[in-house]
GUVO-557160 format. One line per 8 residues: number of its first residue (from 0); their letters; for each residue y, z, x of N, C-alpha, C. Coordinates in Angstrom, 2 decimals. Example, Ala and Ser with C-alpha at 12.3 -4.5 7.8 and 13.67 -1.06 7.14 Angstrom:
0) AS) -5.69 7.80 13.19 -4.50 7.80 12.30 -3.30 7.80 13.20; -2.25 7.08 12.85 -1.06 7.14 13.67 0.03 7.87 12.90
# end
This chain:
0) XXXXXXXX) -59.79 12.46 20.39 -58.98 12.11 19.53 -59.85 11.61 18.38; -59.50 12.06 17.33 -60.15 11.52 15.89 -59.13 10.86 14.93; -59.65 10.02 14.34 -58.89 9.33 13.18 -59.33 9.65 11.99; -58.40 9.97 10.99 -58.95 10.49 9.77 -57.84 10.02 8.77; -57.97 10.35 7.36 -56.96 10.06 6.36 -56.07 11.23 6.50; -54.68 10.88 6.17 -53.58 11.76 6.23 -53.57 12.98 5.20; -53.08 14.03 5.39 -52.73 14.91 4.37 -51.50 15.60 4.47; -51.00 16.37 3.31 -49.63 16.81 3.49 -49.33 17.76 4.54
8) XXXXXXXX) -50.31 18.18 5.24 -50.25 19.11 6.28 -49.73 18.27 7.65; -49.83 16.91 7.46 -49.29 16.21 8.50 -48.04 15.87 8.56; -47.27 16.19 7.51 -45.88 15.65 7.19 -45.03 15.98 8.34; -45.03 17.12 8.96 -43.95 17.35 10.25 -44.19 16.39 11.12; -45.39 16.18 11.62 -45.73 15.33 12.67 -45.59 13.83 12.28; -45.33 13.56 11.00 -45.17 12.24 10.53 -43.70 11.91 10.60; -42.80 12.97 10.38 -41.28 12.83 10.51 -41.14 12.46 11.92; -41.76 13.09 12.89 -41.43 13.05 14.36 -41.90 11.42 14.61
16) XXXXXXXX) -43.10 11.01 14.25 -43.47 9.65 14.52 -42.52 8.68 13.99; -42.02 8.87 12.53 -41.11 7.80 11.86 -39.92 7.69 12.72; -39.30 8.92 13.26 -38.29 8.85 14.19 -38.35 7.99 15.36; -39.64 8.14 15.98 -40.00 7.43 17.23 -40.15 6.09 16.98; -40.48 5.66 15.69 -40.40 4.19 15.45 -39.19 3.70 15.14; -38.11 4.58 14.98 -36.78 3.88 14.78 -36.21 4.05 13.48; -37.07 5.00 12.61 -36.47 5.23 11.07 -36.38 6.75 10.91; -35.17 7.40 11.38 -34.95 8.66 11.44 -35.15 9.32 9.91
24) XXXXXXXX) -35.87 10.26 9.75 -35.91 10.80 8.36 -36.18 12.48 8.45; -35.78 13.13 7.39 -35.80 14.35 7.18 -37.37 14.91 6.83; -37.65 16.12 6.56 -38.99 16.54 6.31 -38.85 16.23 4.62; -37.84 16.54 4.02 -37.83 16.54 2.58 -37.80 14.91 2.29; -37.28 13.90 2.95 -37.52 12.65 2.52 -38.97 12.14 2.73; -39.60 12.63 4.21 -41.04 12.26 4.32 -41.80 12.68 3.18; -41.60 14.02 2.69 -42.38 14.64 1.65 -42.26 13.74 0.26; -41.03 13.34 0.03 -40.98 12.57 -1.24 -41.81 11.31 -1.21
32) XXXXXXXX) -41.57 10.57 -0.14 -42.08 9.29 0.16 -43.72 9.43 0.10; -44.29 10.54 0.76 -45.58 10.66 0.99 -46.21 11.12 -0.46; -45.59 11.78 -1.15 -46.03 12.12 -2.59 -46.17 10.84 -3.31; -45.33 9.85 -3.39 -45.59 8.58 -4.10 -46.82 7.64 -3.32; -46.86 7.66 -1.99 -47.72 6.92 -1.29 -49.05 7.50 -1.37; -49.26 8.65 -1.18 -50.70 9.41 -1.68 -51.13 9.39 -2.82; -50.17 9.13 -3.86 -50.74 9.14 -5.33 -51.12 7.68 -5.76; -50.71 6.69 -4.84 -50.79 5.33 -5.37 -52.08 4.71 -4.38
40) XXXXXXXX) -53.14 4.21 -5.49 -54.45 3.97 -4.79 -54.44 2.61 -3.87; -53.19 2.12 -3.87 -53.01 0.86 -3.17 -52.59 1.15 -1.81; -52.46 2.26 -1.51 -51.80 2.85 -0.18 -52.92 3.61 0.34; -52.96 3.49 1.87 -53.88 4.35 2.49 -53.22 4.75 3.90; -53.15 5.92 4.46 -52.58 6.45 5.57 -53.64 7.19 6.45; -53.87 6.42 7.62 -54.75 7.00 8.60 -53.95 7.55 9.81; -54.57 8.64 10.41 -53.66 9.17 11.32 -54.59 9.53 12.63; -54.00 9.41 13.92 -54.86 9.88 15.14 -54.38 11.35 15.38
48) XXXXXXXX) -55.35 12.22 15.53 -55.27 13.49 15.99 -55.63 13.89 17.12; -55.04 14.54 17.95 -55.27 14.88 19.34 -54.64 16.32 19.65; -55.58 17.11 20.21 -55.07 18.51 20.44 -54.22 19.17 19.22; -55.02 19.04 18.13 -54.51 19.57 16.78 -53.04 19.13 16.25; -52.79 17.98 16.98 -51.45 17.35 16.31 -51.76 15.93 15.95; -50.83 15.42 15.00 -51.09 13.97 14.62 -50.12 13.17 15.82; -50.72 12.35 16.38 -50.09 11.52 17.44 -49.95 10.11 17.30; -50.34 9.77 16.23 -50.39 8.32 15.65 -50.57 8.13 14.22
56) XXXXXXXX) -50.03 7.09 13.80 -50.44 6.71 12.30 -50.37 5.29 11.84; -51.02 4.83 10.95 -51.05 3.48 10.53 -50.86 3.58 8.84; -50.05 2.89 8.32 -49.82 2.94 6.97 -50.31 1.65 6.39; -51.07 1.70 5.35 -51.66 0.25 4.72 -51.29 0.24 3.48; -51.06 -0.97 2.80 -51.11 -1.07 1.36 -51.90 -2.43 1.14; -52.61 -2.45 0.16 -53.51 -3.49 -0.20 -52.77 -4.21 -1.54; -52.98 -5.51 -1.58 -52.69 -6.17 -2.80 -53.23 -7.56 -2.81; -52.82 -8.18 -3.92 -53.28 -9.62 -4.03 -52.14 -10.47 -3.82
64) XXXXXXXX) -52.20 -11.80 -3.55 -51.24 -12.68 -2.89 -51.15 -13.94 -3.99; -49.86 -14.43 -4.18 -49.83 -15.67 -5.01 -50.33 -16.90 -4.23; -50.11 -16.94 -3.01 -50.49 -18.05 -2.10 -51.79 -18.32 -1.78; -52.80 -17.31 -1.89 -54.25 -17.51 -1.54 -54.91 -16.67 -2.42; -56.25 -16.69 -2.31 -57.32 -15.80 -3.10 -57.53 -14.78 -2.04; -58.20 -13.55 -2.73 -58.70 -12.66 -2.04 -57.65 -11.52 -1.84; -58.10 -10.41 -1.58 -57.31 -9.04 -1.38 -56.67 -9.20 0.03; -55.45 -8.46 0.22 -54.63 -8.47 1.43 -54.36 -7.32 1.68
72) XXXXXXXX) -54.17 -6.96 2.93 -53.80 -5.49 3.48 -52.79 -5.95 4.46; -51.41 -5.08 4.20 -50.28 -5.24 4.96 -50.21 -3.83 5.72; -49.99 -3.80 6.94 -49.53 -2.80 7.85 -48.34 -2.40 7.68; -47.82 -1.30 7.04 -46.54 -1.10 6.87 -46.04 -0.34 8.00; -46.66 0.45 8.39 -46.20 1.39 9.61 -47.37 1.61 10.60; -46.97 1.43 11.94 -47.96 1.75 12.95 -47.01 2.39 13.92; -47.53 3.54 14.59 -46.66 4.17 15.55 -47.48 4.96 16.32; -47.31 5.21 17.43 -48.01 6.25 18.47 -47.06 7.07 19.19
80) XXXXXXXX) -47.21 8.36 19.11 -46.23 9.30 19.77 -46.08 8.64 21.25; -44.71 8.63 21.64 -44.45 8.17 23.05 -45.08 8.78 23.99; -45.52 10.07 23.92 -46.23 10.56 25.17 -47.58 10.22 25.19; -48.21 9.34 24.14 -49.55 9.11 24.07 -49.73 7.47 24.06; -48.58 6.85 24.21 -48.54 5.34 24.27 -49.40 4.93 25.32; -50.01 3.88 25.38 -50.74 3.16 26.41 -52.21 3.70 26.67; -52.54 4.67 25.71 -53.86 5.34 26.06 -54.88 4.83 24.91; -54.55 3.78 24.27 -55.60 3.02 23.46 -55.57 3.60 21.91
88) XXXXXXXX) -54.72 4.68 21.67 -54.67 5.01 20.23 -54.07 3.91 19.13; -53.29 3.11 19.69 -52.87 1.97 18.60 -54.07 1.23 18.46; -54.55 0.81 19.43 -55.93 -0.11 19.37 -57.04 0.60 18.43; -57.12 1.93 18.66 -58.15 2.49 17.76 -57.69 2.48 16.25; -56.23 2.77 15.95 -55.88 2.66 14.73 -56.24 1.55 13.95; -55.82 0.21 14.86 -55.97 -0.94 14.16 -57.49 -1.52 13.91; -58.29 -0.67 14.80 -59.62 -1.06 14.57 -60.23 -0.37 13.45; -59.74 1.02 13.29 -60.27 1.66 12.16 -59.63 1.04 10.72
96) XXXXXXXX) -58.46 0.60 10.75 -57.78 -0.09 9.66 -58.71 -1.25 9.44; -59.01 -1.92 10.41 -59.85 -3.50 10.10 -61.01 -2.95 9.56; -61.78 -1.92 9.94 -63.08 -1.36 9.40 -62.83 -1.03 8.00; -61.79 -0.12 7.74 -61.37 0.34 6.38 -61.25 -0.90 5.39; -60.48 -1.90 5.69 -60.27 -3.04 5.10 -61.50 -3.84 4.50; -62.47 -3.97 5.64 -63.57 -4.64 5.52 -64.36 -3.99 4.36; -64.43 -2.59 4.39 -65.24 -1.79 3.36 -64.58 -1.87 1.72; -63.45 -2.37 1.92 -62.67 -2.34 0.56 -62.30 -3.84 0.21
104) XXXXXXXX) -63.06 -4.57 0.71 -63.14 -6.20 0.21 -61.70 -6.84 0.38; -61.20 -6.56 1.75 -59.79 -7.18 2.07 -60.10 -8.32 2.95; -59.44 -9.28 2.49 -59.65 -10.66 3.28 -58.87 -11.01 4.56; -57.69 -10.27 4.61 -56.71 -10.54 5.47 -55.72 -9.50 5.98; -55.24 -9.23 6.89 -54.37 -8.24 7.50 -53.13 -8.90 8.02; -52.01 -8.17 7.65 -50.66 -8.76 8.28 -49.77 -7.49 8.62; -48.77 -7.84 9.32 -47.71 -6.61 9.72 -46.38 -7.40 9.95; -45.45 -6.76 9.81 -44.02 -7.19 10.20 -43.51 -6.35 11.32
112) XXXXXXXX) -42.67 -6.89 12.36 -42.28 -6.26 13.36 -41.01 -6.61 13.70; -39.98 -5.83 13.78 -38.54 -6.31 14.18 -38.41 -7.26 15.30; -37.36 -8.10 15.42 -37.30 -9.02 16.48 -36.03 -8.37 17.29; -36.57 -7.27 18.03 -35.63 -6.62 19.02 -36.03 -6.48 20.22; -35.40 -6.57 21.27 -36.06 -6.50 22.80 -36.84 -5.35 22.87; -36.80 -4.28 22.25 -37.59 -2.94 22.59 -38.78 -3.20 21.91; -39.06 -4.33 20.99 -40.16 -4.59 20.41 -41.13 -5.55 20.93; -40.78 -6.07 22.28 -41.50 -7.14 22.77 -42.93 -6.46 23.14
120) XXXXXXXX) -43.03 -5.34 23.86 -44.34 -4.89 24.03 -45.27 -4.73 23.00; -44.73 -4.29 21.67 -45.47 -4.10 20.54 -45.93 -5.51 20.07; -45.13 -6.39 20.23 -45.55 -7.97 19.92 -46.63 -8.44 20.75; -46.62 -8.19 21.81 -47.66 -8.53 23.07 -49.07 -7.76 22.57; -48.89 -6.38 22.22 -49.90 -5.79 21.86 -50.62 -6.34 20.44; -49.72 -6.86 19.44 -50.32 -7.23 18.39 -50.96 -8.68 18.56; -50.42 -9.30 19.46 -51.22 -10.74 19.87 -52.38 -10.22 20.67; -52.59 -9.28 21.47 -53.74 -8.92 22.03 -54.89 -8.53 21.14
128) XXXXXXXX) -54.27 -7.98 19.97 -55.24 -7.41 18.94 -55.69 -8.53 17.97; -55.12 -9.83 18.30 -55.57 -10.77 17.27 -54.80 -11.39 16.29; -53.63 -10.73 16.15 -52.50 -11.21 15.11 -51.76 -12.51 15.78; -51.39 -13.30 14.69 -50.64 -14.48 15.07 -49.18 -14.42 14.54; -48.47 -14.73 15.35 -46.99 -14.61 14.75 -46.76 -15.69 13.76; -46.01 -15.22 12.72 -45.85 -16.02 11.71 -44.40 -16.12 11.19; -44.33 -15.97 9.93 -42.89 -16.12 9.31 -41.99 -15.30 9.65; -40.57 -15.61 9.37 -39.51 -14.70 9.55 -39.20 -13.72 8.12
136) XXXXXXXX) -38.92 -12.64 8.33 -38.72 -11.74 7.12 -37.28 -11.78 6.83; -36.94 -11.43 5.38 -35.66 -11.33 5.04 -35.50 -9.83 4.06; -34.52 -9.34 4.13 -34.52 -8.19 2.91 -33.07 -7.95 2.58; -32.87 -7.32 1.40 -31.61 -7.02 0.86 -31.86 -5.99 -0.20; -30.85 -5.38 -0.69 -30.80 -4.45 -1.79 -30.62 -5.41 -3.01; -31.36 -4.98 -4.05 -31.04 -5.79 -5.35 -29.61 -5.32 -5.73; -29.18 -6.51 -6.50 -27.87 -6.39 -7.21 -28.24 -6.26 -8.79; -27.46 -5.42 -9.51 -27.30 -5.23 -10.84 -26.51 -6.46 -11.31
144) XXXX) -27.20 -7.15 -12.32 -26.49 -8.43 -12.92 -25.72 -7.69 -14.04; -24.40 -8.35 -14.19 -23.55 -7.91 -15.28 -23.74 -9.13 -16.23; -24.28 -8.81 -17.61 -24.19 -9.82 -18.39 -22.85 -9.79 -19.41; -22.34 -10.98 -19.59 -21.05 -10.99 -20.30 -21.31 -11.76 -21.55
# end
């Protein structure tokens, strides 16, 4: 198994992984997203390759924060193909992300994970990897304000 930076040749496997993460998508949708992600220097996507297929990925976004100094990295996506879970690939992806972050002057890492029963094993994994449970997240679609 090797970990490397992603490329457009990985898109079909990325579609499968996003579906397994709970975000069904089409090839065309993934291609559009990846076009923007890969063109933005604040994003990095690392993939785990085994037997010529991408079997895991970790998507990273770096930024600065309002509440503290230093550069921050948010893990936007982390998934291992269900046939390879429990084999250490997720651990390797996080360790590689930490190494990448350290070489890019990143001071902290964070991630969000849904509060659903099927995510409990993932939450335990994150704790074992040294992450500390924190804030509750909220989201919504923006509304267009009508000026009268």
